[in-house]
C-alpha positions as CSV (number, residue, x, y, z in Angstrom):
1,M,-176.1,-5.1,32.6
2,S,-177.7,-6.3,36.1
3,T,-174.3,-7.3,36.8
4,V,-172.3,-3.9,36.2
5,I,-175.5,-2.0,38.2
6,M,-175.1,-4.4,41.0
7,N,-170.8,-4.3,40.9
8,W,-171.4,0.2,40.9
9,I,-173.9,0.0,44.0
10,N,-171.7,-2.6,45.7
11,K,-168.5,-0.2,45.0
12,Y,-169.7,3.3,44.9
13,I,-173.2,3.4,47.4
14,S,-174.0,0.3,49.5
15,E,-171.4,0.6,51.7
16,I,-173.2,3.3,53.7
17,P,-172.3,4.4,57.2
18,I,-174.7,5.6,59.9
19,Y,-172.9,9.5,59.3
20,A,-175.0,9.0,56.2
21,I,-178.6,9.8,58.1
22,V,-176.1,12.2,60.3
23,C,-175.3,14.0,57.3
24,S,-178.7,14.4,55.9
25,I,-179.9,16.1,59.3
26,F,-176.9,18.4,59.1
27,L,-178.2,19.2,54.9
28,Y,-181.2,19.5,55.8
29,F,-180.9,22.7,58.4
30,L,-178.3,23.7,56.3
31,L,-180.8,23.9,53.1
32,A,-183.4,25.2,56.1
33,A,-181.9,28.0,56.7
34,L,-181.1,28.5,53.6
35,R,-184.5,28.3,52.3
36,L,-183.9,26.2,50.0
37,L,-186.1,23.2,51.1
38,N,-189.6,22.9,52.6
39,V,-190.3,19.8,53.8
40,E,-190.2,18.8,57.3
41,I,-187.3,17.3,59.4
42,A,-189.3,13.4,60.3
43,S,-190.0,13.8,56.5
44,F,-186.6,14.0,55.9
45,I,-185.1,11.8,58.1
46,L,-187.5,8.8,57.0
47,L,-186.6,8.8,53.5
48,A,-182.7,8.6,54.5
49,L,-183.7,6.0,56.4
50,L,-185.3,4.0,53.6
51,A,-182.9,4.9,51.1
52,S,-180.2,3.7,53.1
53,I,-182.4,0.5,54.6
54,S,-182.9,-0.2,50.5
55,L,-179.1,0.1,49.9
56,H,-178.0,-2.3,52.9
57,I,-180.8,-4.7,51.7
58,L,-179.0,-4.6,48.0
59,N,-175.6,-5.3,49.7
60,M,-177.0,-7.5,51.0
61,A,-178.4,-9.1,48.2
62,K,-175.0,-9.1,46.8
63,K,-173.2,-10.9,49.8
64,V,-175.4,-14.0,49.5
65,D,-174.3,-14.3,46.0
66,Y,-179.0,-13.3,45.2
67,S,-177.2,-10.7,42.4
68,L,-180.4,-10.1,39.9
69,D,-179.2,-12.5,37.7
70,K,-179.5,-15.1,39.9
71,I,-183.4,-13.5,40.9
72,S,-183.5,-13.4,37.3
73,K,-182.9,-16.8,36.7
74,I,-185.4,-17.8,40.0
75,F,-188.5,-15.9,38.7
76,N,-187.7,-17.6,35.3
77,D,-189.4,-20.9,37.0
78,V,-192.8,-19.4,36.3
79,T,-194.0,-17.9,33.3
80,I,-196.6,-16.5,32.4
81,L,-198.9,-17.5,29.9
82,K,-200.1,-15.5,27.0
83,N,-203.5,-13.7,27.8
84,G,-203.5,-16.4,30.6
85,S,-202.4,-17.1,34.3
86,P,-199.4,-17.5,36.4
87,A,-197.9,-21.1,35.0
88,L,-194.7,-23.2,37.3
89,I,-192.8,-25.0,34.9
90,T,-190.0,-27.8,35.5
91,G,-188.2,-29.9,33.6
92,L,-187.5,-33.1,35.2
93,S,-184.3,-34.9,34.6
94,N,-184.1,-38.1,36.3
95,Q,-186.4,-41.3,38.3
96,E,-185.2,-39.9,41.6
97,I,-186.6,-36.5,41.1
98,F,-189.5,-37.1,39.1
99,Y,-191.0,-39.9,41.1
100,G,-189.9,-38.2,44.9
101,I,-191.6,-34.7,43.2
102,L,-194.9,-36.7,41.8
103,K,-195.2,-38.5,45.6
104,E,-194.9,-35.4,46.7
105,K,-197.8,-34.5,45.1
106,V,-200.2,-36.7,44.8
107,N,-199.9,-37.0,48.9
108,E,-200.9,-33.1,48.9
109,A,-204.2,-33.8,46.8
110,S,-207.6,-33.2,48.2
111,E,-209.5,-34.0,45.3
112,R,-208.1,-36.1,42.6
113,V,-205.5,-37.6,41.7
114,W,-205.8,-39.4,37.7
115,L,-203.0,-41.2,36.7
116,M,-201.8,-43.7,33.8
117,H,-199.1,-46.3,33.6
118,F,-198.3,-47.3,30.6
119,D,-194.5,-49.0,31.5
120,P,-194.6,-52.7,29.4
121,W,-194.0,-54.1,33.0
122,A,-194.7,-54.7,35.9
123,P,-192.5,-51.8,38.7
124,D,-190.7,-54.6,40.3
125,A,-189.7,-57.3,37.1
126,P,-186.8,-57.7,37.1
127,E,-185.8,-56.4,33.8
128,Y,-187.7,-53.4,34.9
129,S,-187.0,-53.3,38.7
130,D,-186.1,-49.6,40.2
131,C,-186.1,-48.4,43.7
132,E,-188.0,-45.6,43.4
133,K,-190.3,-46.4,40.6
134,E,-191.5,-49.6,43.2
135,K,-190.8,-47.3,45.7
136,Y,-194.3,-45.4,44.3
137,F,-196.4,-47.5,43.0
138,D,-196.7,-48.9,46.4
139,F,-197.6,-45.3,48.0
140,S,-199.8,-44.7,45.3
141,K,-201.9,-47.5,46.4
142,N,-201.6,-46.9,49.9
143,F,-202.7,-43.3,49.5
144,A,-206.1,-44.7,47.8
145,I,-206.0,-47.0,50.7
146,E,-205.5,-43.8,53.1
147,H,-207.9,-41.4,51.5
148,P,-211.5,-42.3,50.6
149,H,-212.3,-39.2,49.9
150,V,-209.5,-38.6,47.2
151,D,-210.9,-40.4,43.7
152,V,-208.2,-42.2,42.5
153,K,-208.3,-43.5,38.6
154,R,-205.6,-44.8,36.4
155,I,-205.8,-46.0,32.8
156,I,-203.4,-48.8,32.2
157,G,-201.5,-50.5,29.1
158,I,-201.3,-54.2,29.3
159,P,-198.8,-55.8,26.9
160,N,-198.1,-59.0,28.9
161,Q,-198.9,-61.6,31.8
162,N,-196.6,-60.0,33.5
163,K,-197.6,-56.6,33.7
164,L,-201.4,-58.6,33.6
165,D,-200.4,-60.2,37.6
166,W,-199.6,-57.1,38.7
167,V,-202.7,-55.6,37.9
168,E,-204.3,-58.4,39.4
169,Q,-202.9,-58.2,42.2
170,L,-203.7,-54.3,42.9
171,V,-207.2,-55.6,42.4
172,E,-206.8,-57.7,45.0
173,D,-205.2,-55.9,47.3
174,T,-207.7,-53.0,46.9
175,R,-210.6,-55.4,46.2
176,E,-212.7,-53.2,49.3
177,I,-211.6,-50.0,48.6
178,R,-214.5,-47.8,46.8
179,N,-212.3,-44.6,45.8
180,L,-210.5,-46.7,43.0
181,H,-210.8,-46.5,39.3
182,L,-208.4,-48.5,37.0
183,G,-209.6,-49.0,33.0
184,Y,-207.6,-51.3,30.7
185,L,-206.3,-49.2,27.5
186,Y,-205.1,-51.0,24.4
187,V,-201.8,-49.1,23.7
188,G,-199.6,-52.1,21.6
189,D,-196.1,-51.9,22.4
190,I,-195.6,-48.4,23.7
191,Q,-192.4,-48.8,23.2
192,N,-192.3,-48.9,20.1
193,S,-196.0,-46.7,19.2
194,F,-194.1,-43.5,18.5
195,P,-195.5,-41.6,16.5
196,R,-198.6,-43.7,17.0
197,S,-199.1,-43.4,20.7
198,V,-201.0,-41.9,23.3
199,T,-199.8,-38.6,26.4
200,S,-198.9,-40.1,29.0
201,C,-200.2,-37.9,31.8
202,Q,-200.9,-38.2,35.6
203,I,-202.9,-34.8,36.7
204,I,-203.6,-34.1,40.7
205,D,-206.5,-32.1,41.4
206,K,-207.2,-28.8,39.5
207,N,-204.0,-27.7,39.0
208,K,-201.2,-30.1,38.8
209,I,-200.0,-32.7,35.8
210,F,-196.7,-34.0,35.0
211,L,-196.1,-35.1,31.0
212,L,-194.1,-37.4,30.9
213,N,-192.0,-37.2,27.6
214,P,-194.0,-37.7,24.8
215,L,-191.0,-40.0,22.7
216,L,-191.7,-42.6,26.0
217,N,-194.5,-41.9,27.1
218,H,-193.5,-44.6,30.2
219,I,-190.0,-44.4,31.9
220,P,-187.4,-46.5,30.2
221,P,-184.7,-48.5,33.3
222,G,-182.1,-45.8,32.3
223,D,-182.3,-44.0,29.9
224,F,-184.4,-41.7,31.2
225,K,-185.7,-38.9,28.8
226,K,-186.9,-35.5,30.6
227,C,-190.7,-35.5,31.7
228,I,-192.4,-31.4,32.7
229,Y,-194.4,-31.0,36.0
230,I,-196.4,-28.0,34.9
231,E,-199.0,-26.1,37.6
232,N,-201.6,-24.1,35.7
233,R,-205.3,-24.1,35.8
234,E,-205.7,-23.9,32.3
235,I,-203.2,-26.8,31.3
236,V,-204.6,-29.0,33.5
237,S,-208.5,-28.1,32.0
238,I,-207.4,-29.4,28.5
239,Y,-205.6,-32.2,29.4
240,E,-208.8,-33.4,32.2
241,Q,-210.9,-33.9,29.3
242,Y,-208.7,-35.3,27.0
243,Y,-208.5,-37.7,30.4
244,E,-211.7,-37.7,30.6
245,R,-212.3,-38.6,26.7
246,I,-209.7,-41.8,26.9
247,W,-211.9,-42.7,30.2
248,N,-215.3,-42.6,28.7
249,E,-214.0,-44.5,24.8
250,I,-212.6,-47.6,27.0
251,T,-215.3,-47.9,29.5
252,E,-218.0,-47.7,27.5
253,Y,-219.9,-51.5,27.0
254,N,-217.5,-54.0,24.5
255,S,-215.1,-51.1,23.3
256,P,-212.5,-52.0,21.6
257,Y,-210.3,-49.5,22.5
258,G,-210.0,-51.5,26.2
259,C,-212.2,-52.3,29.0
260,L,-212.8,-50.8,32.8
261,L,-211.1,-53.1,36.1
262,K,-211.9,-52.0,38.9
263,D,-215.0,-49.7,39.9
264,G,-215.7,-50.4,43.3
265,P,-215.6,-53.0,45.4
266,G,-214.7,-56.3,44.2
267,R,-212.8,-57.7,41.4
268,A,-215.9,-58.7,39.0
269,L,-215.1,-56.6,35.9
270,F,-211.3,-57.7,36.3
271,D,-211.8,-61.5,36.0
272,Q,-214.9,-61.2,33.4
273,N,-212.4,-58.8,31.0
274,V,-209.0,-61.0,31.6
275,K,-208.9,-63.2,28.0
276,K,-210.3,-60.1,26.5
277,I,-206.6,-58.6,28.0
278,Q,-204.7,-61.6,26.9
279,D,-206.4,-61.9,23.5
280,N,-204.3,-58.6,22.8
281,F,-201.1,-59.6,23.7
282,N,-200.5,-60.7,20.7
283,K,-202.0,-59.0,18.1
284,T,-200.7,-56.7,15.9
285,E,-202.4,-53.6,14.4
């Protein structure tokens, strides 16, 4: 329907030359002479000019392919939640897009960056390496170092020695950093944990969240499953409660669900919990 309207405007109305305004002025005097019009000439000319400009804009939109259909598609990216506030919802279809937007939003953070990392291998592991992934994890480490005012947390799954070695290096590289907090959550074999699994999310400030595909909850090499990026305060408030609940559970003393690995400077917490993590490598439920 919108295409039909645009074609009609383009064919019959939008190509309005300047003489249309001249004709409008002539029509004004004719009607005024016949006492059929009681409007000031300035107002009449202004209305004619505004109508011409509006139609010209519609015509230009048509020429640059901003049809009503295309404009409608653009606005479809913003969904109004029922009884709630506007939400920007974007599907992320590959690793490059996912890590690119994630880096962009983390870099904009002014208050907090709460992350989860349940990939079964370290980002630089030969079995699991990906250029975009390695760049992102190097960036996120440097971000915590360079932004001491931002609260940075990461909940990590550590199912093998390869991942444990990587986490140890992360702790060592950031041992003087006060704003980076690391927690370990025992999730077992994340690759085969569905439907008993944790929902992996990345929360940026109070209004941005990345939700990983719930079938995986990690980023596999090659076989990427579409993820979702959302900007909405109400949705983030739900997941921040979820994140805080997990964090509180794993950081309790002698928690069966995990442990704290870093909470401010030093590496004492990591060292005292290494054995607990290693004991879970071959644990079966």
